[in-house]
PDB file of N, CA, C and O in Angstrom, chain B, residues numbered from 101:
ATOM      1  N   MET B 101       0.829  -1.198   0.000  1.00  0.00           N
ATOM      2  CA  MET B 101       0.000   0.000   0.000  1.00  0.00           C
ATOM      3  C   MET B 101       0.875   1.265   0.000  1.00  0.00           C
ATOM      4  O   MET B 101       0.635   2.213  -0.748  1.00  0.00           O
ATOM      5  N   LYS B 102       1.892   1.241   0.863  1.00  0.00           N
ATOM      6  CA  LYS B 102       2.792   2.388   0.955  1.00  0.00           C
ATOM      7  C   LYS B 102       3.474   2.639  -0.401  1.00  0.00           C
ATOM      8  O   LYS B 102       3.631   3.781  -0.835  1.00  0.00           O
ATOM      9  N   HIS B 103       3.867   1.558  -1.042  1.00  0.00           N
ATOM     10  CA  HIS B 103       4.530   1.657  -2.351  1.00  0.00           C
ATOM     11  C   HIS B 103       3.591   2.285  -3.387  1.00  0.00           C
ATOM     12  O   HIS B 103       4.025   3.097  -4.204  1.00  0.00           O
ATOM     13  N   LEU B 104       2.334   1.920  -3.354  1.00  0.00           N
ATOM     14  CA  LEU B 104       1.343   2.458  -4.280  1.00  0.00           C
ATOM     15  C   LEU B 104       1.155   3.959  -4.078  1.00  0.00           C
ATOM     16  O   LEU B 104       1.056   4.715  -5.045  1.00  0.00           O
ATOM     17  N   ILE B 105       1.106   4.383  -2.826  1.00  0.00           N
ATOM     18  CA  ILE B 105       0.929   5.811  -2.516  1.00  0.00           C
ATOM     19  C   ILE B 105       2.136   6.614  -2.990  1.00  0.00           C
ATOM     20  O   ILE B 105       1.981   7.670  -3.604  1.00  0.00           O
ATOM     21  N   VAL B 106       3.322   6.121  -2.709  1.00  0.00           N
ATOM     22  CA  VAL B 106       4.542   6.821  -3.120  1.00  0.00           C
ATOM     23  C   VAL B 106       4.621   6.882  -4.646  1.00  0.00           C
ATOM     24  O   VAL B 106       4.940   7.930  -5.206  1.00  0.00           O
ATOM     25  N   THR B 107       4.337   5.783  -5.310  1.00  0.00           N
ATOM     26  CA  THR B 107       4.368   5.745  -6.777  1.00  0.00           C
ATOM     27  C   THR B 107       3.349   6.710  -7.370  1.00  0.00           C
ATOM     28  O   THR B 107       3.642   7.419  -8.333  1.00  0.00           O
ATOM     29  N   SER B 108       2.158   6.734  -6.795  1.00  0.00           N
ATOM     30  CA  SER B 108       1.115   7.646  -7.276  1.00  0.00           C
ATOM     31  C   SER B 108       1.526   9.101  -7.081  1.00  0.00           C
ATOM     32  O   SER B 108       1.322   9.930  -7.967  1.00  0.00           O
ATOM     33  N   ALA B 109       2.094   9.407  -5.941  1.00  0.00           N
ATOM     34  CA  ALA B 109       2.527  10.777  -5.669  1.00  0.00           C
ATOM     35  C   ALA B 109       3.609  11.208  -6.654  1.00  0.00           C
ATOM     36  O   ALA B 109       3.577  12.327  -7.165  1.00  0.00           O
ATOM     37  N   LEU B 110       4.558  10.327  -6.917  1.00  0.00           N
ATOM     38  CA  LEU B 110       5.620  10.653  -7.880  1.00  0.00           C
ATOM     39  C   LEU B 110       5.050  10.835  -9.287  1.00  0.00           C
ATOM     40  O   LEU B 110       5.473  11.733 -10.014  1.00  0.00           O
ATOM     41  N   ALA B 111       4.107  10.002  -9.668  1.00  0.00           N
ATOM     42  CA  ALA B 111       3.494  10.129 -10.991  1.00  0.00           C
ATOM     43  C   ALA B 111       2.751  11.449 -11.119  1.00  0.00           C
ATOM     44  O   ALA B 111       2.846  12.118 -12.148  1.00  0.00           O
ATOM     45  N   LEU B 112       2.011  11.829 -10.084  1.00  0.00           N
ATOM     46  CA  LEU B 112       1.299  13.108 -10.113  1.00  0.00           C
ATOM     47  C   LEU B 112       2.268  14.286 -10.190  1.00  0.00           C
ATOM     48  O   LEU B 112       2.020  15.254 -10.909  1.00  0.00           O
ATOM     49  N   ALA B 113       3.362  14.200  -9.453  1.00  0.00           N
ATOM     50  CA  ALA B 113       4.356  15.273  -9.485  1.00  0.00           C
ATOM     51  C   ALA B 113       4.974  15.398 -10.877  1.00  0.00           C
ATOM     52  O   ALA B 113       5.190  16.503 -11.374  1.00  0.00           O
ATOM     53  N   LEU B 114       5.251  14.269 -11.488  1.00  0.00           N
ATOM     54  CA  LEU B 114       5.831  14.275 -12.834  1.00  0.00           C
ATOM     55  C   LEU B 114       4.861  14.868 -13.841  1.00  0.00           C
ATOM     56  O   LEU B 114       5.253  15.697 -14.662  1.00  0.00           O
ATOM     57  N   VAL B 115       3.612  14.459 -13.791  1.00  0.00           N
ATOM     58  CA  VAL B 115       2.598  14.983 -14.709  1.00  0.00           C
ATOM     59  C   VAL B 115       2.421  16.478 -14.496  1.00  0.00           C
ATOM     60  O   VAL B 115       2.308  17.229 -15.465  1.00  0.00           O
ATOM     61  N   GLY B 116       2.394  16.919 -13.254  1.00  0.00           N
ATOM     62  CA  GLY B 116       2.265  18.346 -12.958  1.00  0.00           C
ATOM     63  C   GLY B 116       3.431  19.148 -13.484  1.00  0.00           C
ATOM     64  O   GLY B 116       3.253  20.250 -14.003  1.00  0.00           O
ATOM     65  N   GLY B 117       4.628  18.597 -13.352  1.00  0.00           N
ATOM     66  CA  GLY B 117       5.818  19.273 -13.858  1.00  0.00           C
ATOM     67  C   GLY B 117       5.813  19.401 -15.362  1.00  0.00           C
ATOM     68  O   GLY B 117       6.194  20.441 -15.898  1.00  0.00           O
ATOM     69  N   VAL B 118       5.390  18.366 -16.045  1.00  0.00           N
ATOM     70  CA  VAL B 118       5.315  18.383 -17.507  1.00  0.00           C
ATOM     71  C   VAL B 118       4.273  19.395 -17.959  1.00  0.00           C
ATOM     72  O   VAL B 118       4.505  20.154 -18.900  1.00  0.00           O
ATOM     73  N   ALA B 119       3.119  19.405 -17.287  1.00  0.00           N
ATOM     74  CA  ALA B 119       2.061  20.352 -17.654  1.00  0.00           C
ATOM     75  C   ALA B 119       2.520  21.785 -17.462  1.00  0.00           C
ATOM     76  O   ALA B 119       2.245  22.640 -18.303  1.00  0.00           O
ATOM     77  N   THR B 120       3.219  22.060 -16.364  1.00  0.00           N
ATOM     78  CA  THR B 120       3.726  23.405 -16.102  1.00  0.00           C
ATOM     79  C   THR B 120       4.740  23.804 -17.162  1.00  0.00           C
ATOM     80  O   THR B 120       4.716  24.930 -17.659  1.00  0.00           O
ATOM     81  N   SER B 121       5.624  22.890 -17.505  1.00  0.00           N
ATOM     82  CA  SER B 121       6.638  23.164 -18.524  1.00  0.00           C
ATOM     83  C   SER B 121       5.986  23.459 -19.874  1.00  0.00           C
ATOM     84  O   SER B 121       6.399  24.381 -20.578  1.00  0.00           O
ATOM     85  N   GLN B 122       4.972  22.679 -20.232  1.00  0.00           N
ATOM     86  CA  GLN B 122       4.285  22.898 -21.494  1.00  0.00           C
ATOM     87  C   GLN B 122       3.564  24.243 -21.498  1.00  0.00           C
ATOM     88  O   GLN B 122       3.550  24.935 -22.516  1.00  0.00           O
ATOM     89  N   ALA B 123       2.968  24.614 -20.375  1.00  0.00           N
ATOM     90  CA  ALA B 123       2.269  25.897 -20.293  1.00  0.00           C
ATOM     91  C   ALA B 123       3.255  27.047 -20.468  1.00  0.00           C
ATOM     92  O   ALA B 123       2.942  28.033 -21.135  1.00  0.00           O
ATOM     93  N   GLN B 124       4.436  26.931 -19.879  1.00  0.00           N
ATOM     94  CA  GLN B 124       5.446  27.979 -20.017  1.00  0.00           C
ATOM     95  C   GLN B 124       5.909  28.089 -21.469  1.00  0.00           C
ATOM     96  O   GLN B 124       6.102  29.195 -21.975  1.00  0.00           O
ATOM     97  N   GLU B 125       6.087  26.968 -22.132  1.00  0.00           N
ATOM     98  CA  GLU B 125       6.497  26.980 -23.530  1.00  0.00           C
ATOM     99  C   GLU B 125       5.424  27.622 -24.402  1.00  0.00           C
ATOM    100  O   GLU B 125       5.742  28.399 -25.303  1.00  0.00           O
ATOM    101  N   GLU B 126       4.160  27.308 -24.144  1.00  0.00           N
ATOM    102  CA  GLU B 126       3.064  27.911 -24.899  1.00  0.00           C
ATOM    103  C   GLU B 126       3.036  29.420 -24.703  1.00  0.00           C
ATOM    104  O   GLU B 126       2.815  30.169 -25.655  1.00  0.00           O
ATOM    105  N   LYS B 127       3.258  29.867 -23.472  1.00  0.00           N
ATOM    106  CA  LYS B 127       3.253  31.294 -23.181  1.00  0.00           C
ATOM    107  C   LYS B 127       4.359  31.990 -23.965  1.00  0.00           C
ATOM    108  O   LYS B 127       4.150  33.077 -24.506  1.00  0.00           O
ATOM    109  N   LYS B 128       5.531  31.371 -24.028  1.00  0.00           N
ATOM    110  CA  LYS B 128       6.641  31.952 -24.776  1.00  0.00           C
ATOM    111  C   LYS B 128       6.310  32.043 -26.263  1.00  0.00           C
ATOM    112  O   LYS B 128       6.663  33.021 -26.922  1.00  0.00           O
ATOM    113  N   LYS B 129       5.633  31.027 -26.790  1.00  0.00           N
ATOM    114  CA  LYS B 129       5.294  31.005 -28.207  1.00  0.00           C
ATOM    115  C   LYS B 129       4.295  32.092 -28.561  1.00  0.00           C
ATOM    116  O   LYS B 129       4.303  32.599 -29.683  1.00  0.00           O
ATOM    117  N   GLU B 130       3.430  32.460 -27.612  1.00  0.00           N
ATOM    118  CA  GLU B 130       2.406  33.468 -27.866  1.00  0.00           C
ATOM    119  C   GLU B 130       2.996  34.874 -27.983  1.00  0.00           C
ATOM    120  O   GLU B 130       2.391  35.744 -28.608  1.00  0.00           O
ATOM    121  N   ARG B 131       4.147  35.101 -27.401  1.00  0.00           N
ATOM    122  CA  ARG B 131       4.758  36.416 -27.401  1.00  0.00           C
ATOM    123  C   ARG B 131       5.324  36.734 -28.782  1.00  0.00           C
ATOM    124  O   ARG B 131       6.172  35.995 -29.282  1.00  0.00           O
ATOM    125  N   PRO B 132       4.872  37.817 -29.403  1.00  0.00           N
ATOM    126  CA  PRO B 132       5.405  38.173 -30.723  1.00  0.00           C
ATOM    127  C   PRO B 132       6.843  38.685 -30.598  1.00  0.00           C
ATOM    128  O   PRO B 132       7.253  39.142 -29.532  1.00  0.00           O
ATOM    129  N   PRO B 133       7.593  38.605 -31.678  1.00  0.00           N
ATOM    130  CA  PRO B 133       8.965  39.116 -31.631  1.00  0.00           C
ATOM    131  C   PRO B 133       8.970  40.627 -31.391  1.00  0.00           C
ATOM    132  O   PRO B 133       8.044  41.335 -31.786  1.00  0.00           O
ATOM    133  N   MET B 134      10.023  41.101 -30.739  1.00  0.00           N
ATOM    134  CA  MET B 134      10.125  42.534 -30.449  1.00  0.00           C
ATOM    135  C   MET B 134      10.437  43.318 -31.719  1.00  0.00           C
ATOM    136  O   MET B 134      11.142  42.848 -32.611  1.00  0.00           O
ATOM    137  N   THR B 135       9.887  44.525 -31.768  1.00  0.00           N
ATOM    138  CA  THR B 135      10.171  45.426 -32.877  1.00  0.00           C
ATOM    139  C   THR B 135      11.558  46.034 -32.670  1.00  0.00           C
ATOM    140  O   THR B 135      12.159  45.874 -31.607  1.00  0.00           O
ATOM    141  N   ALA B 136      12.056  46.721 -33.674  1.00  0.00           N
ATOM    142  CA  ALA B 136      13.361  47.378 -33.562  1.00  0.00           C
ATOM    143  C   ALA B 136      13.349  48.408 -32.434  1.00  0.00           C
ATOM    144  O   ALA B 136      14.329  48.544 -31.701  1.00  0.00           O
ATOM    145  N   GLU B 137      12.237  49.133 -32.297  1.00  0.00           N
ATOM    146  CA  GLU B 137      12.126  50.146 -31.237  1.00  0.00           C
ATOM    147  C   GLU B 137      12.123  49.495 -29.862  1.00  0.00           C
ATOM    148  O   GLU B 137      12.753  50.003 -28.934  1.00  0.00           O
ATOM    149  N   GLN B 138      11.414  48.368 -29.721  1.00  0.00           N
ATOM    150  CA  GLN B 138      11.384  47.657 -28.445  1.00  0.00           C
ATOM    151  C   GLN B 138      12.768  47.124 -28.089  1.00  0.00           C
ATOM    152  O   GLN B 138      13.189  47.198 -26.935  1.00  0.00           O
ATOM    153  N   LYS B 139      13.473  46.586 -29.083  1.00  0.00           N
ATOM    154  CA  LYS B 139      14.827  46.075 -28.847  1.00  0.00           C
ATOM    155  C   LYS B 139      15.760  47.191 -28.400  1.00  0.00           C
ATOM    156  O   LYS B 139      16.578  47.007 -27.498  1.00  0.00           O
ATOM    157  N   GLU B 140      15.630  48.341 -29.034  1.00  0.00           N
ATOM    158  CA  GLU B 140      16.480  49.484 -28.681  1.00  0.00           C
ATOM    159  C   GLU B 140      16.209  49.936 -27.242  1.00  0.00           C
ATOM    160  O   GLU B 140      17.140  50.185 -26.476  1.00  0.00           O
ATOM    161  N   LEU B 141      14.927  50.038 -26.886  1.00  0.00           N
ATOM    162  CA  LEU B 141      14.572  50.443 -25.524  1.00  0.00           C
ATOM    163  C   LEU B 141      15.056  49.408 -24.515  1.00  0.00           C
ATOM    164  O   LEU B 141      15.587  49.770 -23.465  1.00  0.00           O
ATOM    165  N   MET B 142      14.878  48.129 -24.821  1.00  0.00           N
ATOM    166  CA  MET B 142      15.314  47.078 -23.904  1.00  0.00           C
ATOM    167  C   MET B 142      16.826  47.118 -23.720  1.00  0.00           C
ATOM    168  O   MET B 142      17.323  46.931 -22.609  1.00  0.00           O
ATOM    169  N   ALA B 143      17.553  47.359 -24.795  1.00  0.00           N
ATOM    170  CA  ALA B 143      19.016  47.460 -24.702  1.00  0.00           C
ATOM    171  C   ALA B 143      19.420  48.608 -23.781  1.00  0.00           C
ATOM    172  O   ALA B 143      20.356  48.481 -22.991  1.00  0.00           O
ATOM    173  N   LYS B 144      18.704  49.732 -23.890  1.00  0.00           N
ATOM    174  CA  LYS B 144      18.998  50.877 -23.014  1.00  0.00           C
ATOM    175  C   LYS B 144      18.715  50.540 -21.552  1.00  0.00           C
ATOM    176  O   LYS B 144      19.492  50.891 -20.664  1.00  0.00           O
ATOM    177  N   MET B 145      17.593  49.853 -21.309  1.00  0.00           N
ATOM    178  CA  MET B 145      17.234  49.493 -19.936  1.00  0.00           C
ATOM    179  C   MET B 145      18.230  48.491 -19.346  1.00  0.00           C
ATOM    180  O   MET B 145      18.599  48.587 -18.176  1.00  0.00           O
ATOM    181  N   VAL B 146      18.655  47.540 -20.161  1.00  0.00           N
ATOM    182  CA  VAL B 146      19.633  46.559 -19.691  1.00  0.00           C
ATOM    183  C   VAL B 146      20.954  47.256 -19.376  1.00  0.00           C
ATOM    184  O   VAL B 146      21.570  46.987 -18.344  1.00  0.00           O
ATOM    185  N   ALA B 147      21.391  48.155 -20.267  1.00  0.00           N
ATOM    186  CA  ALA B 147      22.633  48.883 -20.033  1.00  0.00           C
ATOM    187  C   ALA B 147      22.557  49.710 -18.746  1.00  0.00           C
ATOM    188  O   ALA B 147      23.552  49.860 -18.037  1.00  0.00           O
ATOM    189  N   LYS B 148      21.391  50.234 -18.459  1.00  0.00           N
ATOM    190  CA  LYS B 148      21.218  51.104 -17.303  1.00  0.00           C
ATOM    191  C   LYS B 148      21.044  50.334 -15.985  1.00  0.00           C
ATOM    192  O   LYS B 148      21.547  50.763 -14.947  1.00  0.00           O
ATOM    193  N   TYR B 149      20.335  49.199 -16.025  1.00  0.00           N
ATOM    194  CA  TYR B 149      19.942  48.531 -14.780  1.00  0.00           C
ATOM    195  C   TYR B 149      20.544  47.149 -14.547  1.00  0.00           C
ATOM    196  O   TYR B 149      20.385  46.605 -13.454  1.00  0.00           O
ATOM    197  N   ASP B 150      21.220  46.563 -15.513  1.00  0.00           N
ATOM    198  CA  ASP B 150      21.774  45.205 -15.349  1.00  0.00           C
ATOM    199  C   ASP B 150      23.015  45.248 -14.465  1.00  0.00           C
ATOM    200  O   ASP B 150      24.124  45.486 -14.942  1.00  0.00           O
ATOM    201  N   LYS B 151      22.813  45.018 -13.185  1.00  0.00           N
ATOM    202  CA  LYS B 151      23.918  45.115 -12.226  1.00  0.00           C
ATOM    203  C   LYS B 151      24.767  43.845 -12.156  1.00  0.00           C
ATOM    204  O   LYS B 151      25.953  43.920 -11.836  1.00  0.00           O
ATOM    205  N   ASN B 152      24.179  42.674 -12.451  1.00  0.00           N
ATOM    206  CA  ASN B 152      24.943  41.433 -12.341  1.00  0.00           C
ATOM    207  C   ASN B 152      25.623  41.027 -13.652  1.00  0.00           C
ATOM    208  O   ASN B 152      26.336  40.025 -13.691  1.00  0.00           O
ATOM    209  N   GLY B 153      25.410  41.793 -14.717  1.00  0.00           N
ATOM    210  CA  GLY B 153      26.113  41.573 -15.975  1.00  0.00           C
ATOM    211  C   GLY B 153      25.647  40.387 -16.798  1.00  0.00           C
ATOM    212  O   GLY B 153      26.379  39.927 -17.674  1.00  0.00           O
ATOM    213  N   ASP B 154      24.430  39.871 -16.536  1.00  0.00           N
ATOM    214  CA  ASP B 154      23.956  38.718 -17.305  1.00  0.00           C
ATOM    215  C   ASP B 154      23.195  39.120 -18.570  1.00  0.00           C
ATOM    216  O   ASP B 154      22.656  38.263 -19.270  1.00  0.00           O
ATOM    217  N   LYS B 155      23.153  40.399 -18.856  1.00  0.00           N
ATOM    218  CA  LYS B 155      22.501  40.958 -20.042  1.00  0.00           C
ATOM    219  C   LYS B 155      20.987  40.727 -20.042  1.00  0.00           C
ATOM    220  O   LYS B 155      20.356  40.707 -21.099  1.00  0.00           O
ATOM    221  N   LYS B 156      20.409  40.553 -18.842  1.00  0.00           N
ATOM    222  CA  LYS B 156      18.960  40.417 -18.651  1.00  0.00           C
ATOM    223  C   LYS B 156      18.584  41.239 -17.430  1.00  0.00           C
ATOM    224  O   LYS B 156      19.437  41.585 -16.612  1.00  0.00           O
ATOM    225  N   LEU B 157      17.297  41.548 -17.316  1.00  0.00           N
ATOM    226  CA  LEU B 157      16.813  42.239 -16.130  1.00  0.00           C
ATOM    227  C   LEU B 157      16.050  41.248 -15.269  1.00  0.00           C
ATOM    228  O   LEU B 157      14.977  40.781 -15.649  1.00  0.00           O
ATOM    229  N   ASP B 158      16.608  40.926 -14.104  1.00  0.00           N
ATOM    230  CA  ASP B 158      15.906  40.032 -13.195  1.00  0.00           C
ATOM    231  C   ASP B 158      14.962  40.849 -12.318  1.00  0.00           C
ATOM    232  O   ASP B 158      14.868  42.067 -12.469  1.00  0.00           O
ATOM    233  N   GLY B 159      14.278  40.193 -11.421  1.00  0.00           N
ATOM    234  CA  GLY B 159      13.283  40.858 -10.584  1.00  0.00           C
ATOM    235  C   GLY B 159      13.846  42.006  -9.762  1.00  0.00           C
ATOM    236  O   GLY B 159      13.227  43.066  -9.670  1.00  0.00           O
ATOM    237  N   GLU B 160      14.995  41.806  -9.175  1.00  0.00           N
ATOM    238  CA  GLU B 160      15.600  42.861  -8.351  1.00  0.00           C
ATOM    239  C   GLU B 160      15.988  44.063  -9.207  1.00  0.00           C
ATOM    240  O   GLU B 160      15.801  45.210  -8.800  1.00  0.00           O
ATOM    241  N   GLU B 161      16.524  43.797 -10.387  1.00  0.00           N
ATOM    242  CA  GLU B 161      16.922  44.892 -11.271  1.00  0.00           C
ATOM    243  C   GLU B 161      15.692  45.651 -11.773  1.00  0.00           C
ATOM    244  O   GLU B 161      15.731  46.875 -11.905  1.00  0.00           O
ATOM    245  N   ARG B 162      14.618  44.942 -12.050  1.00  0.00           N
ATOM    246  CA  ARG B 162      13.382  45.606 -12.483  1.00  0.00           C
ATOM    247  C   ARG B 162      12.782  46.438 -11.361  1.00  0.00           C
ATOM    248  O   ARG B 162      12.228  47.510 -11.604  1.00  0.00           O
ATOM    249  N   LYS B 163      12.892  45.946 -10.136  1.00  0.00           N
ATOM    250  CA  LYS B 163      12.380  46.717  -9.001  1.00  0.00           C
ATOM    251  C   LYS B 163      13.151  48.020  -8.831  1.00  0.00           C
ATOM    252  O   LYS B 163      12.601  49.006  -8.339  1.00  0.00           O
ATOM    253  N   ALA B 164      14.411  48.034  -9.230  1.00  0.00           N
ATOM    254  CA  ALA B 164      15.249  49.223  -9.088  1.00  0.00           C
ATOM    255  C   ALA B 164      14.988  50.269 -10.176  1.00  0.00           C
ATOM    256  O   ALA B 164      15.516  51.378 -10.111  1.00  0.00           O
ATOM    257  N   MET B 165      14.185  49.919 -11.159  1.00  0.00           N
ATOM    258  CA  MET B 165      13.911  50.848 -12.266  1.00  0.00           C
ATOM    259  C   MET B 165      13.110  52.047 -11.778  1.00  0.00           C
ATOM    260  O   MET B 165      12.292  51.941 -10.863  1.00  0.00           O
ATOM    261  N   SER B 166      13.359  53.171 -12.400  1.00  0.00           N
ATOM    262  CA  SER B 166      12.593  54.372 -12.071  1.00  0.00           C
ATOM    263  C   SER B 166      11.164  54.204 -12.590  1.00  0.00           C
ATOM    264  O   SER B 166      10.936  53.464 -13.547  1.00  0.00           O
ATOM    265  N   PRO B 167      10.211  54.880 -11.971  1.00  0.00           N
ATOM    266  CA  PRO B 167       8.825  54.804 -12.460  1.00  0.00           C
ATOM    267  C   PRO B 167       8.701  55.226 -13.925  1.00  0.00           C
ATOM    268  O   PRO B 167       7.890  54.673 -14.668  1.00  0.00           O
ATOM    269  N   GLU B 168       9.497  56.195 -14.330  1.00  0.00           N
ATOM    270  CA  GLU B 168       9.451  56.655 -15.727  1.00  0.00           C
ATOM    271  C   GLU B 168       9.912  55.554 -16.684  1.00  0.00           C
ATOM    272  O   GLU B 168       9.310  55.354 -17.739  1.00  0.00           O
ATOM    273  N   ASP B 169      10.974  54.843 -16.316  1.00  0.00           N
ATOM    274  CA  ASP B 169      11.469  53.777 -17.173  1.00  0.00           C
ATOM    275  C   ASP B 169      10.487  52.600 -17.203  1.00  0.00           C
ATOM    276  O   ASP B 169      10.291  51.979 -18.248  1.00  0.00           O
ATOM    277  N   LYS B 170       9.874  52.298 -16.061  1.00  0.00           N
ATOM    278  CA  LYS B 170       8.856  51.240 -16.030  1.00  0.00           C
ATOM    279  C   LYS B 170       7.698  51.603 -16.951  1.00  0.00           C
ATOM    280  O   LYS B 170       7.192  50.757 -17.689  1.00  0.00           O
ATOM    281  N   GLU B 171       7.287  52.850 -16.903  1.00  0.00           N
ATOM    282  CA  GLU B 171       6.177  53.309 -17.747  1.00  0.00           C
ATOM    283  C   GLU B 171       6.568  53.260 -19.229  1.00  0.00           C
ATOM    284  O   GLU B 171       5.753  52.885 -20.073  1.00  0.00           O
ATOM    285  N   ALA B 172       7.809  53.636 -19.545  1.00  0.00           N
ATOM    286  CA  ALA B 172       8.272  53.595 -20.934  1.00  0.00           C
ATOM    287  C   ALA B 172       8.259  52.162 -21.462  1.00  0.00           C
ATOM    288  O   ALA B 172       7.879  51.925 -22.609  1.00  0.00           O
ATOM    289  N   MET B 173       8.670  51.215 -20.634  1.00  0.00           N
ATOM    290  CA  MET B 173       8.643  49.810 -21.051  1.00  0.00           C
ATOM    291  C   MET B 173       7.210  49.328 -21.227  1.00  0.00           C
ATOM    292  O   MET B 173       6.902  48.599 -22.170  1.00  0.00           O
ATOM    293  N   LYS B 174       6.345  49.738 -20.321  1.00  0.00           N
ATOM    294  CA  LYS B 174       4.942  49.335 -20.408  1.00  0.00           C
ATOM    295  C   LYS B 174       4.309  49.884 -21.689  1.00  0.00           C
ATOM    296  O   LYS B 174       3.606  49.166 -22.401  1.00  0.00           O
ATOM    297  N   LYS B 175       4.565  51.157 -21.972  1.00  0.00           N
ATOM    298  CA  LYS B 175       4.015  51.770 -23.190  1.00  0.00           C
ATOM    299  C   LYS B 175       4.557  51.106 -24.453  1.00  0.00           C
ATOM    300  O   LYS B 175       3.859  51.013 -25.462  1.00  0.00           O
ATOM    301  N   ALA B 176       5.806  50.646 -24.390  1.00  0.00           N
ATOM    302  CA  ALA B 176       6.415  49.984 -25.539  1.00  0.00           C
ATOM    303  C   ALA B 176       5.929  48.543 -25.683  1.00  0.00           C
ATOM    304  O   ALA B 176       6.191  47.889 -26.692  1.00  0.00           O
ATOM    305  N   GLY B 177       5.219  48.055 -24.662  1.00  0.00           N
ATOM    306  CA  GLY B 177       4.681  46.699 -24.725  1.00  0.00           C
ATOM    307  C   GLY B 177       5.683  45.618 -24.390  1.00  0.00           C
ATOM    308  O   GLY B 177       5.575  44.492 -24.875  1.00  0.00           O
ATOM    309  N   ILE B 178       6.664  45.956 -23.559  1.00  0.00           N
ATOM    310  CA  ILE B 178       7.671  44.962 -23.175  1.00  0.00           C
ATOM    311  C   ILE B 178       7.719  44.783 -21.666  1.00  0.00           C
ATOM    312  O   ILE B 178       8.788  44.829 -21.058  1.00  0.00           O
ATOM    313  N   GLY B 179       6.575  44.584 -21.082  1.00  0.00           N
ATOM    314  CA  GLY B 179       6.533  44.170 -19.687  1.00  0.00           C
ATOM    315  C   GLY B 179       6.116  45.220 -18.697  1.00  0.00           C
ATOM    316  O   GLY B 179       5.195  44.987 -17.915  1.00  0.00           O
ATOM    317  N   GLY B 180       6.730  46.321 -18.699  1.00  0.00           N
ATOM    318  CA  GLY B 180       6.393  47.343 -17.728  1.00  0.00           C
ATOM    319  C   GLY B 180       7.278  47.349 -16.504  1.00  0.00           C
ATOM    320  O   GLY B 180       7.142  48.222 -15.647  1.00  0.00           O
ATOM    321  N   GLY B 181       8.195  46.377 -16.402  1.00  0.00           N
ATOM    322  CA  GLY B 181       9.160  46.393 -15.305  1.00  0.00           C
ATOM    323  C   GLY B 181       8.565  46.181 -13.939  1.00  0.00           C
ATOM    324  O   GLY B 181       8.957  46.861 -12.991  1.00  0.00           O
ATOM    325  N   GLY B 182       7.624  45.255 -13.802  1.00  0.00           N
ATOM    326  CA  GLY B 182       6.970  44.999 -12.519  1.00  0.00           C
ATOM    327  C   GLY B 182       7.923  44.592 -11.422  1.00  0.00           C
ATOM    328  O   GLY B 182       7.793  45.058 -10.290  1.00  0.00           O
ATOM    329  N   GLY B 183       8.888  43.726 -11.731  1.00  0.00           N
ATOM    330  CA  GLY B 183       9.889  43.343 -10.767  1.00  0.00           C
ATOM    331  C   GLY B 183       9.387  42.510  -9.605  1.00  0.00           C
ATOM    332  O   GLY B 183       9.993  42.546  -8.534  1.00  0.00           O
ATOM    333  N   LYS B 184       8.304  41.761  -9.769  1.00  0.00           N
ATOM    334  CA  LYS B 184       7.804  40.923  -8.687  1.00  0.00           C
ATOM    335  C   LYS B 184       8.694  39.699  -8.560  1.00  0.00           C
ATOM    336  O   LYS B 184       9.147  39.141  -9.559  1.00  0.00           O
ATOM    337  N   LYS B 185       8.941  39.286  -7.319  1.00  0.00           N
ATOM    338  CA  LYS B 185       9.682  38.069  -7.079  1.00  0.00           C
ATOM    339  C   LYS B 185       8.773  36.896  -7.378  1.00  0.00           C
ATOM    340  O   LYS B 185       7.548  37.023  -7.356  1.00  0.00           O
ATOM    341  N   LYS B 186       9.380  35.747  -7.659  1.00  0.00           N
ATOM    342  CA  LYS B 186       8.601  34.558  -7.964  1.00  0.00           C
ATOM    343  C   LYS B 186       7.645  34.211  -6.834  1.00  0.00           C
ATOM    344  O   LYS B 186       6.517  33.791  -7.090  1.00  0.00           O
ATOM    345  N   GLU B 187       8.079  34.381  -5.581  1.00  0.00           N
ATOM    346  CA  GLU B 187       7.233  34.060  -4.445  1.00  0.00           C
ATOM    347  C   GLU B 187       6.004  34.969  -4.406  1.00  0.00           C
ATOM    348  O   GLU B 187       4.925  34.534  -4.004  1.00  0.00           O
ATOM    349  N   GLU B 188       6.162  36.237  -4.824  1.00  0.00           N
ATOM    350  CA  GLU B 188       5.069  37.194  -4.785  1.00  0.00           C
ATOM    351  C   GLU B 188       4.028  36.914  -5.856  1.00  0.00           C
ATOM    352  O   GLU B 188       2.859  37.262  -5.688  1.00  0.00           O
ATOM    353  N   LYS B 189       4.442  36.283  -6.968  1.00  0.00           N
ATOM    354  CA  LYS B 189       3.546  36.024  -8.083  1.00  0.00           C
ATOM    355  C   LYS B 189       2.527  34.947  -7.749  1.00  0.00           C
ATOM    356  O   LYS B 189       1.426  34.939  -8.300  1.00  0.00           O
ATOM    357  N   LYS B 190       2.886  34.042  -6.856  1.00  0.00           N
ATOM    358  CA  LYS B 190       1.999  32.907  -6.537  1.00  0.00           C
ATOM    359  C   LYS B 190       0.826  33.309  -5.756  1.00  0.00           C
ATOM    360  O   LYS B 190      -0.006  32.469  -5.415  1.00  0.00           O
TER     361      LYS B 190
END
């Protein structure tokens, strides 16, 4: 009985993980490619706020953005710079 419960729990966890992964992939596919103007603005924001040098804006870096820059990103349709941590999103 114990073996059945453990096996079932692992199977459910695996199925849940696959479903989550597929949902994330679908979400990425729905996003249209950035325009030249969006790319230019994003490059400026990365140059200004990327403190760890990974050429991306993580949650902490987005939180550090000025309200004006967040609004500019939002108007350009590239996120808006919310900067929420993963724990806060749940």
